[in-house]
C-alpha positions, 0 to 999 in steps of 0.5 A: 942554517938548514942543519940548525933548523932541522935540529931545532924542529927535532928538539921541539918535537922531542920535547912535545912528545917527552912531556906527554905522560898520558897513555891510552887506556888499556881498558877494553871497549867492553869494559868501558861500556859496562862501566858506563852502563853501571854509572861507575864511569862517565864519557867526555868528548874533548872535541870542539863545539862545531864537531859536537853539534855535527854529531856526538855520542849519546852517552858523552858530555862535551868538555872541549880541549880548548876549555881544558887548556884554559885555567878559568874554563877548566875550573868551571868544567871540572865542577861538572866532572866526578872525582869519584868515577872513572872518566873516559875521554874520546876525540876524533882520532885519539890524539887530543885525549892525551893532552886532555888527560895530562891536564885533568890528571893533575887536577886529580881526576881518574881520566882514561883516554881512549885510543879509538876515535869517534868513528871507531866507537860508533863501529864498536856499538856506541850510539850516536845521539839523535839530532834535535 
């Protein structure tokens, strides 16, 4: 019984990892900053609303992973995203962005998930938005 459970868990984990085609971008943070400054790219935050309200990056737009996963909400959110620009995405630690990228790539976006999480981006010079 225990061996079956272990095999089942291993199979589920393998399937989850194997189905993720997205990889973190190889673009340097310097390149990301330059593209954001030139407006040839945008930055989205795929964290959820409570995380966003607590603190977020000045240049980011909120597009929560929960909305990206929901086909109806994704359709609405996608209307706000440019098809003619690079879309960099970030989250707290670099995991959720891979899920978001897999979904949004299928919708035709040039999405590039950042490996660096929120705190890493702040340390690299991305400014936090001022609290209102």
